[in-house]
A tleap script that builds the chain and sets N, CA, C and O, in Angstrom:
source leaprc.protein.ff14SB
mol = sequence {
  NMET SER LYS PHE ILE PRO PHE TYR LEU VAL
  GLY GLY LEU ILE ALA LEU SER TRP THR VAL
  LEU PRO GLY HIE GLY PRO TRP ASP ARG TRP
  ASP LEU ALA THR PHE GLN LEU VAL ASN GLY
  TRP LEU GLY ALA SER PRO HIE TRP ALA TYR
  LEU VAL ALA ILE THR ASN HIE ARG LEU PHE
  ASP LEU ALA VAL LEU ALA CYS MET GLY GLY
  ILE LEU ALA THR CYS PHE PHE ARG VAL GLN
  GLY GLU ALA ARG HIE ARG LEU VAL ALA MET
  GLY VAL VAL MET LEU LEU GLY ALA LEU LEU
  ILE ASN GLN VAL VAL HIE LEU LEU PRO ILE
  SER ARG SER SER LEU THR LEU MET VAL ALA
  GLY ALA ALA GLY GLU ARG CALA
}
set mol.1.N position { -51.432 244.562 0.381 }
set mol.1.CA position { -50.311 245.443 0.102 }
set mol.1.C position { -49.214 245.301 1.144 }
set mol.1.O position { -48.030 245.284 0.807 }
set mol.2.N position { -49.609 245.198 2.418 }
set mol.2.CA position { -48.611 245.153 3.482 }
set mol.2.C position { -47.774 243.878 3.440 }
set mol.2.O position { -46.664 243.844 3.970 }
set mol.3.N position { -48.305 242.832 2.812 }
set mol.3.CA position { -47.521 241.598 2.751 }
set mol.3.C position { -46.326 241.725 1.809 }
set mol.3.O position { -45.406 240.908 1.867 }
set mol.4.N position { -46.329 242.749 0.935 }
set mol.4.CA position { -45.225 242.942 0.000 }
set mol.4.C position { -44.147 243.873 0.539 }
set mol.4.O position { -43.064 243.957 -0.041 }
set mol.5.N position { -44.413 244.558 1.613 }
set mol.5.CA position { -43.454 245.521 2.166 }
set mol.5.C position { -42.092 244.891 2.463 }
set mol.5.O position { -41.074 245.515 2.165 }
set mol.6.N position { -42.022 243.684 3.037 }
set mol.6.CA position { -40.688 243.087 3.249 }
set mol.6.C position { -39.915 242.886 1.945 }
set mol.6.O position { -38.694 243.038 1.921 }
set mol.7.N position { -40.616 242.546 0.864 }
set mol.7.CA position { -39.946 242.360 -0.418 }
set mol.7.C position { -39.428 243.695 -0.969 }
set mol.7.O position { -38.338 243.753 -1.538 }
set mol.8.N position { -40.214 244.769 -0.797 }
set mol.8.CA position { -39.763 246.089 -1.204 }
set mol.8.C position { -38.529 246.503 -0.415 }
set mol.8.O position { -37.586 247.064 -0.972 }
set mol.9.N position { -38.541 246.225 0.879 }
set mol.9.CA position { -37.396 246.567 1.722 }
set mol.9.C position { -36.151 245.790 1.308 }
set mol.9.O position { -35.060 246.354 1.228 }
set mol.10.N position { -36.315 244.499 1.045 }
set mol.10.CA position { -35.167 243.683 0.622 }
set mol.10.C position { -34.636 244.197 -0.713 }
set mol.10.O position { -33.423 244.327 -0.881 }
set mol.11.N position { -35.518 244.491 -1.661 }
set mol.11.CA position { -35.090 245.034 -2.947 }
set mol.11.C position { -34.362 246.359 -2.793 }
set mol.11.O position { -33.347 246.598 -3.448 }
set mol.12.N position { -34.879 247.212 -1.932 }
set mol.12.CA position { -34.223 248.493 -1.676 }
set mol.12.C position { -32.853 248.316 -1.040 }
set mol.12.O position { -31.903 249.014 -1.394 }
set mol.13.N position { -32.752 247.378 -0.097 }
set mol.13.CA position { -31.456 247.116 0.536 }
set mol.13.C position { -30.444 246.556 -0.460 }
set mol.13.O position { -29.262 246.898 -0.407 }
set mol.14.N position { -30.903 245.705 -1.357 }
set mol.14.CA position { -30.005 245.159 -2.387 }
set mol.14.C position { -29.497 246.285 -3.281 }
set mol.14.O position { -28.299 246.370 -3.550 }
set mol.15.N position { -30.403 247.150 -3.743 }
set mol.15.CA position { -29.993 248.279 -4.586 }
set mol.15.C position { -29.047 249.204 -3.824 }
set mol.15.O position { -28.044 249.659 -4.374 }
set mol.16.N position { -29.359 249.478 -2.578 }
set mol.16.CA position { -28.517 250.339 -1.762 }
set mol.16.C position { -27.143 249.709 -1.533 }
set mol.16.O position { -26.131 250.409 -1.537 }
set mol.17.N position { -27.106 248.394 -1.336 }
set mol.17.CA position { -25.814 247.728 -1.105 }
set mol.17.C position { -24.916 247.851 -2.329 }
set mol.17.O position { -23.697 247.957 -2.193 }
set mol.18.N position { -25.501 247.839 -3.520 }
set mol.18.CA position { -24.689 247.961 -4.729 }
set mol.18.C position { -24.076 249.350 -4.823 }
set mol.18.O position { -22.937 249.498 -5.264 }
set mol.19.N position { -24.826 250.369 -4.411 }
set mol.19.CA position { -24.325 251.732 -4.555 }
set mol.19.C position { -23.434 252.165 -3.396 }
set mol.19.O position { -22.541 252.989 -3.593 }
set mol.20.N position { -23.651 251.635 -2.192 }
set mol.20.CA position { -22.957 252.128 -1.004 }
set mol.20.C position { -21.678 251.352 -0.698 }
set mol.20.O position { -20.674 251.949 -0.308 }
set mol.21.N position { -21.701 250.047 -0.868 }
set mol.21.CA position { -20.544 249.232 -0.486 }
set mol.21.C position { -19.339 249.544 -1.365 }
set mol.21.O position { -19.495 249.772 -2.565 }
set mol.22.N position { -18.145 249.557 -0.789 }
set mol.22.CA position { -16.936 249.812 -1.581 }
set mol.22.C position { -16.768 248.736 -2.650 }
set mol.22.O position { -16.899 247.544 -2.370 }
set mol.23.N position { -16.483 249.163 -3.858 }
set mol.23.CA position { -16.305 248.211 -4.951 }
set mol.23.C position { -17.578 247.456 -5.272 }
set mol.23.O position { -17.528 246.371 -5.852 }
set mol.24.N position { -18.704 248.009 -4.906 }
set mol.24.CA position { -20.029 247.397 -5.110 }
set mol.24.C position { -20.198 246.092 -4.349 }
set mol.24.O position { -21.032 245.261 -4.711 }
set mol.25.N position { -19.420 245.911 -3.310 }
set mol.25.CA position { -19.569 244.718 -2.472 }
set mol.25.C position { -19.341 243.447 -3.288 }
set mol.25.O position { -18.466 243.410 -4.153 }
set mol.26.N position { -20.122 242.417 -3.013 }
set mol.26.CA position { -19.937 241.160 -3.741 }
set mol.26.C position { -20.582 241.171 -5.128 }
set mol.26.O position { -20.390 240.228 -5.895 }
set mol.27.N position { -21.329 242.198 -5.461 }
set mol.27.CA position { -22.131 242.179 -6.688 }
set mol.27.C position { -21.287 242.113 -7.946 }
set mol.27.O position { -21.632 241.371 -8.866 }
set mol.28.N position { -20.199 242.857 -8.023 }
set mol.28.CA position { -19.355 242.811 -9.220 }
set mol.28.C position { -18.692 241.446 -9.383 }
set mol.28.O position { -18.558 240.945 -10.500 }
set mol.29.N position { -18.278 240.847 -8.268 }
set mol.29.CA position { -17.669 239.510 -8.353 }
set mol.29.C position { -18.687 238.483 -8.837 }
set mol.29.O position { -18.375 237.628 -9.665 }
set mol.30.N position { -19.908 238.577 -8.310 }
set mol.30.CA position { -20.963 237.643 -8.731 }
set mol.30.C position { -21.343 237.868 -10.191 }
set mol.30.O position { -21.619 236.917 -10.922 }
set mol.31.N position { -21.356 239.130 -10.608 }
set mol.31.CA position { -21.655 239.463 -11.993 }
set mol.31.C position { -20.598 238.872 -12.920 }
set mol.31.O position { -20.929 238.278 -13.946 }
set mol.32.N position { -19.333 239.035 -12.560 }
set mol.32.CA position { -18.249 238.498 -13.376 }
set mol.32.C position { -18.285 236.971 -13.408 }
set mol.32.O position { -18.086 236.371 -14.464 }
set mol.33.N position { -18.537 236.343 -12.269 }
set mol.33.CA position { -18.595 234.872 -12.226 }
set mol.33.C position { -19.731 234.346 -13.100 }
set mol.33.O position { -19.559 233.365 -13.823 }
set mol.34.N position { -20.889 234.998 -13.032 }
set mol.34.CA position { -22.019 234.589 -13.867 }
set mol.34.C position { -21.698 234.804 -15.337 }
set mol.34.O position { -21.990 233.951 -16.175 }
set mol.35.N position { -21.103 235.935 -15.646 }
set mol.35.CA position { -20.724 236.223 -17.033 }
set mol.35.C position { -19.765 235.164 -17.563 }
set mol.35.O position { -19.949 234.652 -18.668 }
set mol.36.N position { -18.746 234.835 -16.779 }
set mol.36.CA position { -17.772 233.851 -17.243 }
set mol.36.C position { -18.396 232.469 -17.414 }
set mol.36.O position { -18.041 231.737 -18.338 }
set mol.37.N position { -19.315 232.112 -16.536 }
set mol.37.CA position { -19.998 230.829 -16.658 }
set mol.37.C position { -20.818 230.776 -17.943 }
set mol.37.O position { -20.686 229.835 -18.726 }
set mol.38.N position { -21.655 231.770 -18.159 }
set mol.38.CA position { -22.512 231.782 -19.344 }
set mol.38.C position { -21.684 231.984 -20.605 }
set mol.38.O position { -21.935 231.328 -21.617 }
set mol.39.N position { -20.707 232.875 -20.563 }
set mol.39.CA position { -19.874 233.141 -21.729 }
set mol.39.C position { -19.066 231.905 -22.129 }
set mol.39.O position { -18.810 231.683 -23.312 }
set mol.40.N position { -18.669 231.110 -21.147 }
set mol.40.CA position { -17.919 229.896 -21.451 }
set mol.40.C position { -18.730 228.911 -22.275 }
set mol.40.O position { -18.170 228.143 -23.057 }
set mol.41.N position { -20.030 228.929 -22.105 }
set mol.41.CA position { -20.895 228.015 -22.867 }
set mol.41.C position { -21.094 228.477 -24.309 }
set mol.41.O position { -21.481 227.681 -25.164 }
set mol.42.N position { -20.832 229.766 -24.590 }
set mol.42.CA position { -21.055 230.272 -25.940 }
set mol.42.C position { -20.191 229.557 -26.965 }
set mol.42.O position { -20.654 229.250 -28.064 }
set mol.43.N position { -18.939 229.290 -26.613 }
set mol.43.CA position { -18.048 228.605 -27.539 }
set mol.43.C position { -18.301 227.115 -27.619 }
set mol.43.O position { -17.882 226.465 -28.577 }
set mol.44.N position { -18.979 226.565 -26.625 }
set mol.44.CA position { -19.201 225.120 -26.579 }
set mol.44.C position { -20.401 224.678 -27.404 }
set mol.44.O position { -20.437 223.543 -27.877 }
set mol.45.N position { -21.371 225.547 -27.583 }
set mol.45.CA position { -22.598 225.148 -28.276 }
set mol.45.C position { -23.127 226.294 -29.127 }
set mol.45.O position { -23.417 227.373 -28.612 }
set mol.46.N position { -23.253 226.057 -30.442 }
set mol.46.CA position { -23.831 227.113 -31.280 }
set mol.46.C position { -25.298 227.371 -30.935 }
set mol.46.O position { -25.789 228.486 -31.110 }
set mol.47.N position { -25.996 226.348 -30.446 }
set mol.47.CA position { -27.395 226.528 -30.059 }
set mol.47.C position { -27.509 227.492 -28.873 }
set mol.47.O position { -28.395 228.345 -28.837 }
set mol.48.N position { -26.613 227.345 -27.919 }
set mol.48.CA position { -26.606 228.244 -26.762 }
set mol.48.C position { -26.282 229.661 -27.220 }
set mol.48.O position { -26.894 230.618 -26.744 }
set mol.49.N position { -25.329 229.809 -28.135 }
set mol.49.CA position { -24.960 231.127 -28.638 }
set mol.49.C position { -26.159 231.788 -29.332 }
set mol.49.O position { -26.393 232.983 -29.150 }
set mol.50.N position { -26.911 231.031 -30.116 }
set mol.50.CA position { -28.099 231.590 -30.773 }
set mol.50.C position { -29.160 231.986 -29.751 }
set mol.50.O position { -29.785 233.038 -29.881 }
set mol.51.N position { -29.365 231.150 -28.740 }
set mol.51.CA position { -30.354 231.469 -27.711 }
set mol.51.C position { -29.980 232.756 -26.976 }
set mol.51.O position { -30.836 233.608 -26.739 }
set mol.52.N position { -28.718 232.894 -26.620 }
set mol.52.CA position { -28.261 234.102 -25.936 }
set mol.52.C position { -28.411 235.317 -26.849 }
set mol.52.O position { -28.835 236.381 -26.398 }
set mol.53.N position { -28.067 235.168 -28.125 }
set mol.53.CA position { -28.193 236.284 -29.068 }
set mol.53.C position { -29.654 236.706 -29.220 }
set mol.53.O position { -29.951 237.901 -29.253 }
set mol.54.N position { -30.555 235.753 -29.311 }
set mol.54.CA position { -31.973 236.066 -29.472 }
set mol.54.C position { -32.520 236.772 -28.233 }
set mol.54.O position { -33.218 237.780 -28.347 }
set mol.55.N position { -32.206 236.247 -27.060 }
set mol.55.CA position { -32.758 236.831 -25.831 }
set mol.55.C position { -32.124 238.175 -25.484 }
set mol.55.O position { -32.682 238.919 -24.678 }
set mol.56.N position { -30.983 238.502 -26.066 }
set mol.56.CA position { -30.352 239.797 -25.828 }
set mol.56.C position { -30.727 240.839 -26.870 }
set mol.56.O position { -30.241 241.969 -26.814 }
set mol.57.N position { -31.579 240.480 -27.813 }
set mol.57.CA position { -32.018 241.410 -28.849 }
set mol.57.C position { -33.203 242.229 -28.339 }
set mol.57.O position { -34.018 241.727 -27.564 }
set mol.58.N position { -33.300 243.479 -28.767 }
set mol.58.CA position { -34.380 244.363 -28.313 }
set mol.58.C position { -35.763 243.838 -28.695 }
set mol.58.O position { -36.725 244.065 -27.962 }
set mol.59.N position { -35.882 243.144 -29.821 }
set mol.59.CA position { -37.185 242.603 -30.217 }
set mol.59.C position { -37.681 241.549 -29.234 }
set mol.59.O position { -38.887 241.348 -29.094 }
set mol.60.N position { -36.757 240.876 -28.555 }
set mol.60.CA position { -37.158 239.895 -27.553 }
set mol.60.C position { -37.882 240.583 -26.398 }
set mol.60.O position { -38.811 240.019 -25.820 }
set mol.61.N position { -37.458 241.799 -26.064 }
set mol.61.CA position { -38.149 242.572 -25.028 }
set mol.61.C position { -39.612 242.805 -25.418 }
set mol.61.O position { -40.509 242.744 -24.577 }
set mol.62.N position { -39.836 243.074 -26.714 }
set mol.62.CA position { -41.209 243.262 -27.186 }
set mol.62.C position { -42.009 241.969 -27.100 }
set mol.62.O position { -43.202 241.995 -26.797 }
set mol.63.N position { -41.357 240.837 -27.364 }
set mol.63.CA position { -42.045 239.548 -27.257 }
set mol.63.C position { -42.454 239.283 -25.811 }
set mol.63.O position { -43.558 238.801 -25.559 }
set mol.64.N position { -41.590 239.588 -24.877 }
set mol.64.CA position { -41.910 239.415 -23.454 }
set mol.64.C position { -43.039 240.359 -23.059 }
set mol.64.O position { -43.946 239.967 -22.325 }
set mol.65.N position { -42.990 241.597 -23.539 }
set mol.65.CA position { -44.054 242.561 -23.257 }
set mol.65.C position { -45.387 242.067 -23.826 }
set mol.65.O position { -46.426 242.208 -23.182 }
set mol.66.N position { -45.358 241.492 -25.021 }
set mol.66.CA position { -46.580 240.949 -25.622 }
set mol.66.C position { -47.125 239.786 -24.797 }
set mol.66.O position { -48.338 239.664 -24.627 }
set mol.67.N position { -46.245 238.936 -24.286 }
set mol.67.CA position { -46.699 237.821 -23.428 }
set mol.67.C position { -47.346 238.347 -22.151 }
set mol.67.O position { -48.390 237.851 -21.726 }
set mol.68.N position { -46.728 239.346 -21.546 }
set mol.68.CA position { -47.308 239.931 -20.338 }
set mol.68.C position { -48.668 240.561 -20.642 }
set mol.68.O position { -49.609 240.422 -19.862 }
set mol.69.N position { -48.766 241.253 -21.778 }
set mol.69.CA position { -50.040 241.830 -22.188 }
set mol.69.C position { -51.081 240.758 -22.449 }
set mol.69.O position { -52.258 240.932 -22.133 }
set mol.70.N position { -50.642 239.644 -23.030 }
set mol.70.CA position { -51.556 238.527 -23.274 }
set mol.70.C position { -52.090 237.925 -21.987 }
set mol.70.O position { -53.271 237.592 -21.891 }
set mol.71.N position { -51.232 237.788 -21.016 }
set mol.71.CA position { -51.664 237.263 -19.712 }
set mol.71.C position { -52.655 238.226 -19.071 }
set mol.71.O position { -53.681 237.800 -18.541 }
set mol.72.N position { -52.355 239.517 -19.118 }
set mol.72.CA position { -53.252 240.511 -18.550 }
set mol.72.C position { -54.594 240.521 -19.286 }
set mol.72.O position { -55.645 240.622 -18.653 }
set mol.73.N position { -54.564 240.416 -20.614 }
set mol.73.CA position { -55.806 240.391 -21.404 }
set mol.73.C position { -56.621 239.140 -21.109 }
set mol.73.O position { -57.846 239.211 -21.009 }
set mol.74.N position { -55.958 237.994 -20.967 }
set mol.74.CA position { -56.666 236.752 -20.636 }
set mol.74.C position { -57.371 236.880 -19.292 }
set mol.74.O position { -58.531 236.496 -19.149 }
set mol.75.N position { -56.670 237.415 -18.327 }
set mol.75.CA position { -57.289 237.627 -17.007 }
set mol.75.C position { -58.440 238.617 -17.115 }
set mol.75.O position { -59.477 238.440 -16.476 }
set mol.76.N position { -58.260 239.661 -17.926 }
set mol.76.CA position { -59.293 240.686 -18.084 }
set mol.76.C position { -60.589 240.086 -18.623 }
set mol.76.O position { -61.674 240.410 -18.140 }
set mol.77.N position { -60.477 239.216 -19.622 }
set mol.77.CA position { -61.684 238.656 -20.242 }
set mol.77.C position { -62.314 237.533 -19.421 }
set mol.77.O position { -63.443 237.126 -19.697 }
set mol.78.N position { -61.612 237.037 -18.435 }
set mol.78.CA position { -62.175 235.981 -17.575 }
set mol.78.C position { -62.946 236.524 -16.380 }
set mol.78.O position { -63.692 235.786 -15.738 }
set mol.79.N position { -62.775 237.795 -16.079 }
set mol.79.CA position { -63.440 238.363 -14.899 }
set mol.79.C position { -64.460 239.413 -15.332 }
set mol.79.O position { -64.507 239.810 -16.497 }
set mol.80.N position { -65.264 239.850 -14.388 }
set mol.80.CA position { -66.304 240.844 -14.660 }
set mol.80.C position { -66.217 241.977 -13.632 }
set mol.80.O position { -65.619 241.831 -12.566 }
set mol.81.N position { -66.831 243.102 -13.985 }
set mol.81.CA position { -67.043 244.188 -13.038 }
set mol.81.C position { -65.805 244.813 -12.452 }
set mol.81.O position { -64.886 245.232 -13.157 }
set mol.82.N position { -65.813 244.862 -11.109 }
set mol.82.CA position { -64.754 245.554 -10.357 }
set mol.82.C position { -63.370 244.952 -10.613 }
set mol.82.O position { -62.369 245.669 -10.620 }
set mol.83.N position { -63.318 243.641 -10.822 }
set mol.83.CA position { -62.024 242.991 -11.075 }
set mol.83.C position { -61.395 243.514 -12.364 }
set mol.83.O position { -60.173 243.638 -12.453 }
set mol.84.N position { -62.220 243.821 -13.359 }
set mol.84.CA position { -61.696 244.385 -14.607 }
set mol.84.C position { -61.081 245.765 -14.364 }
set mol.84.O position { -60.037 246.098 -14.924 }
set mol.85.N position { -61.732 246.547 -13.538 }
set mol.85.CA position { -61.202 247.879 -13.222 }
set mol.85.C position { -59.840 247.755 -12.543 }
set mol.85.O position { -58.922 248.524 -12.828 }
set mol.86.N position { -59.722 246.788 -11.652 }
set mol.86.CA position { -58.437 246.568 -10.968 }
set mol.86.C position { -57.353 246.155 -11.958 }
set mol.86.O position { -56.218 246.623 -11.871 }
set mol.87.N position { -57.706 245.271 -12.907 }
set mol.87.CA position { -56.721 244.829 -13.892 }
set mol.87.C position { -56.280 245.966 -14.808 }
set mol.87.O position { -55.100 246.069 -15.143 }
set mol.88.N position { -57.217 246.819 -15.216 }
set mol.88.CA position { -56.850 247.974 -16.041 }
set mol.88.C position { -55.946 248.904 -15.244 }
set mol.88.O position { -54.935 249.381 -15.760 }
set mol.89.N position { -56.299 249.162 -13.997 }
set mol.89.CA position { -55.465 250.014 -13.152 }
set mol.89.C position { -54.077 249.406 -12.970 }
set mol.89.O position { -53.072 250.115 -13.012 }
set mol.90.N position { -54.029 248.096 -12.769 }
set mol.90.CA position { -52.738 247.423 -12.598 }
set mol.90.C position { -51.898 247.561 -13.870 }
set mol.90.O position { -50.698 247.825 -13.787 }
set mol.91.N position { -52.504 247.389 -15.030 }
set mol.91.CA position { -51.780 247.533 -16.285 }
set mol.91.C position { -51.245 248.938 -16.480 }
set mol.91.O position { -50.106 249.118 -16.912 }
set mol.92.N position { -52.063 249.936 -16.164 }
set mol.92.CA position { -51.631 251.338 -16.299 }
set mol.92.C position { -50.489 251.633 -15.329 }
set mol.92.O position { -49.503 252.269 -15.704 }
set mol.93.N position { -50.616 251.177 -14.088 }
set mol.93.CA position { -49.559 251.406 -13.099 }
set mol.93.C position { -48.261 250.703 -13.512 }
set mol.93.O position { -47.174 251.261 -13.364 }
set mol.94.N position { -48.381 249.481 -14.027 }
set mol.94.CA position { -47.177 248.762 -14.480 }
set mol.94.C position { -46.502 249.512 -15.623 }
set mol.94.O position { -45.280 249.656 -15.632 }
set mol.95.N position { -47.285 249.990 -16.586 }
set mol.95.CA position { -46.722 250.707 -17.723 }
set mol.95.C position { -46.069 252.018 -17.283 }
set mol.95.O position { -44.939 252.313 -17.674 }
set mol.96.N position { -46.776 252.798 -16.473 }
set mol.96.CA position { -46.210 254.057 -15.988 }
set mol.96.C position { -44.990 253.819 -15.100 }
set mol.96.O position { -44.016 254.570 -15.154 }
set mol.97.N position { -45.055 252.768 -14.282 }
set mol.97.CA position { -43.902 252.428 -13.438 }
set mol.97.C position { -42.684 252.074 -14.267 }
set mol.97.O position { -41.573 252.504 -13.955 }
set mol.98.N position { -42.882 251.291 -15.325 }
set mol.98.CA position { -41.764 250.915 -16.201 }
set mol.98.C position { -41.168 252.140 -16.879 }
set mol.98.O position { -39.948 252.271 -16.976 }
set mol.99.N position { -42.036 253.043 -17.349 }
set mol.99.CA position { -41.541 254.267 -17.979 }
set mol.99.C position { -40.780 255.137 -16.989 }
set mol.99.O position { -39.725 255.680 -17.318 }
set mol.100.N position { -41.307 255.270 -15.786 }
set mol.100.CA position { -40.660 256.079 -14.758 }
set mol.100.C position { -39.301 255.489 -14.367 }
set mol.100.O position { -38.307 256.210 -14.281 }
set mol.101.N position { -39.267 254.186 -14.133 }
set mol.101.CA position { -38.005 253.541 -13.766 }
set mol.101.C position { -36.981 253.695 -14.880 }
set mol.101.O position { -35.807 253.950 -14.613 }
set mol.102.N position { -37.418 253.543 -16.130 }
set mol.102.CA position { -36.509 253.701 -17.262 }
set mol.102.C position { -35.900 255.100 -17.275 }
set mol.102.O position { -34.697 255.252 -17.492 }
set mol.103.N position { -36.717 256.113 -17.045 }
set mol.103.CA position { -36.221 257.484 -17.052 }
set mol.103.C position { -35.287 257.757 -15.873 }
set mol.103.O position { -34.269 258.430 -16.033 }
set mol.104.N position { -35.623 257.245 -14.703 }
set mol.104.CA position { -34.790 257.455 -13.520 }
set mol.104.C position { -33.432 256.768 -13.691 }
set mol.104.O position { -32.403 257.329 -13.315 }
set mol.105.N position { -33.426 255.572 -14.248 }
set mol.105.CA position { -32.172 254.836 -14.442 }
set mol.105.C position { -31.237 255.609 -15.369 }
set mol.105.O position { -30.024 255.617 -15.159 }
set mol.106.N position { -31.792 256.257 -16.393 }
set mol.106.CA position { -30.952 257.039 -17.302 }
set mol.106.C position { -30.370 258.279 -16.638 }
set mol.106.O position { -29.385 258.834 -17.127 }
set mol.107.N position { -30.960 258.721 -15.535 }
set mol.107.CA position { -30.448 259.893 -14.821 }
set mol.107.C position { -29.344 259.539 -13.823 }
set mol.107.O position { -28.613 260.423 -13.375 }
set mol.108.N position { -29.217 258.264 -13.474 }
set mol.108.CA position { -28.216 257.859 -12.488 }
set mol.108.C position { -26.809 258.066 -13.040 }
set mol.108.O position { -26.556 257.776 -14.209 }
set mol.109.N position { -25.899 258.558 -12.219 }
set mol.109.CA position { -24.526 258.810 -12.683 }
set mol.109.C position { -23.675 257.541 -12.640 }
set mol.109.O position { -22.563 257.544 -12.112 }
set mol.110.N position { -24.205 256.473 -13.195 }
set mol.110.CA position { -23.497 255.195 -13.181 }
set mol.110.C position { -23.224 254.802 -14.621 }
set mol.110.O position { -24.138 254.728 -15.441 }
set mol.111.N position { -21.970 254.554 -14.916 }
set mol.111.CA position { -21.630 254.066 -16.250 }
set mol.111.C position { -20.581 252.970 -16.094 }
set mol.111.O position { -19.685 253.046 -15.253 }
set mol.112.N position { -20.723 251.971 -16.919 }
set mol.112.CA position { -19.806 250.845 -16.861 }
set mol.112.C position { -19.829 250.166 -18.215 }
set mol.112.O position { -20.890 249.964 -18.806 }
set mol.113.N position { -18.659 249.820 -18.695 }
set mol.113.CA position { -18.596 249.118 -19.971 }
set mol.113.C position { -19.136 247.706 -19.813 }
set mol.113.O position { -19.138 247.140 -18.720 }
set mol.114.N position { -19.585 247.161 -20.905 }
set mol.114.CA position { -20.058 245.783 -20.918 }
set mol.114.C position { -18.909 244.848 -20.554 }
set mol.114.O position { -17.762 245.089 -20.932 }
set mol.115.N position { -19.215 243.796 -19.830 }
set mol.115.CA position { -18.166 242.831 -19.485 }
set mol.115.C position { -17.589 242.175 -20.737 }
set mol.115.O position { -16.435 241.748 -20.729 }
set mol.116.N position { -18.365 242.089 -21.802 }
set mol.116.CA position { -17.863 241.531 -23.054 }
set mol.116.C position { -16.691 242.357 -23.564 }
set mol.116.O position { -15.768 241.812 -24.169 }
set mol.117.N position { -16.717 243.666 -23.326 }
set mol.117.CA position { -15.625 244.538 -23.746 }
set mol.117.C position { -14.475 244.562 -22.749 }
set mol.117.O position { -13.352 244.901 -23.121 }
set mol.118.N position { -14.727 244.214 -21.506 }
set mol.118.CA position { -13.711 244.317 -20.460 }
set mol.118.C position { -12.947 243.023 -20.193 }
set mol.118.O position { -11.805 243.070 -19.736 }
set mol.119.N position { -13.551 241.877 -20.468 }
set mol.119.CA position { -12.928 240.585 -20.154 }
set mol.119.C position { -12.211 240.053 -21.378 }
set mol.119.O position { -12.804 239.902 -22.446 }
set mol.120.N position { -10.934 239.771 -21.210 }
set mol.120.CA position { -10.162 239.233 -22.328 }
set mol.120.C position { -10.695 237.857 -22.718 }
set mol.120.O position { -10.998 237.030 -21.858 }
set mol.121.N position { -10.803 237.625 -24.011 }
set mol.121.CA position { -11.266 236.319 -24.507 }
set mol.121.C position { -12.753 236.126 -24.381 }
set mol.121.O position { -13.233 234.995 -24.450 }
set mol.122.N position { -13.498 237.198 -24.199 }
set mol.122.CA position { -14.957 237.076 -24.021 }
set mol.122.C position { -15.631 236.763 -25.357 }
set mol.122.O position { -14.984 236.721 -26.403 }
set mol.123.N position { -16.914 236.551 -25.297 }
set mol.123.CA position { -17.767 236.288 -26.459 }
set mol.123.C position { -17.430 234.967 -27.123 }
set mol.123.O position { -17.557 234.829 -28.340 }
set mol.124.N position { -17.000 233.991 -26.328 }
set mol.124.CA position { -16.792 232.644 -26.848 }
set mol.124.C position { -15.489 232.449 -27.596 }
set mol.124.O position { -15.248 231.368 -28.134 }
set mol.125.N position { -14.642 233.465 -27.645 }
set mol.125.CA position { -13.366 233.323 -28.333 }
set mol.125.C position { -12.434 232.439 -27.514 }
set mol.125.O position { -12.461 232.458 -26.284 }
set mol.126.N position { -11.645 231.698 -28.186 }
set mol.126.CA position { -10.646 230.863 -27.508 }
set mol.126.C position { -9.291 231.539 -27.619 }
set mol.126.O position { -8.790 231.786 -28.716 }
set mol.127.N position { -8.714 231.831 -26.480 }
set mol.127.CA position { -7.416 232.538 -26.474 }
set mol.127.C position { -6.272 231.585 -26.707 }
set mol.127.O position { -5.115 232.005 -26.733 }
savepdb mol mol.pdb
quit
C-alpha cells in the first residue's frame, strides 16, 4: 500500500493544481491543444470519426466495464482461498469507489461547456 502513496499524492496535486491555479494553469491550454489535434483528424478520416463516435458513446463505457469484470473474473477463477477473498474485496471497493467518485463529482461547483460547442469550426467542419 505504501508504494502507491506517491502516486496518490501526485494525483491529488494535479487535481489541486487544476482548481487552484488561475485560469486552471496549463490544463485548459493542453486540453484545447489536444482537442484541436484530435478534432482536426475527424474531417480527414471517416474511420477516425467513427472510432471517436463509438468510444464517446455511453455503451462503450459498459463494454469497458465488462472487460474489467472479465479480467477480474478470470483472475478469480485462477486462484484459490484467501486470494479470492482479496479479489472480491477489490471488486467491491472499486465499484463503491466509482459510485462515490461519481456522486462527489456531481456535487462540485464546476461547469464548463464542451469544447465542441466553444471552438469555432469544431467537429470536423471546414470553415
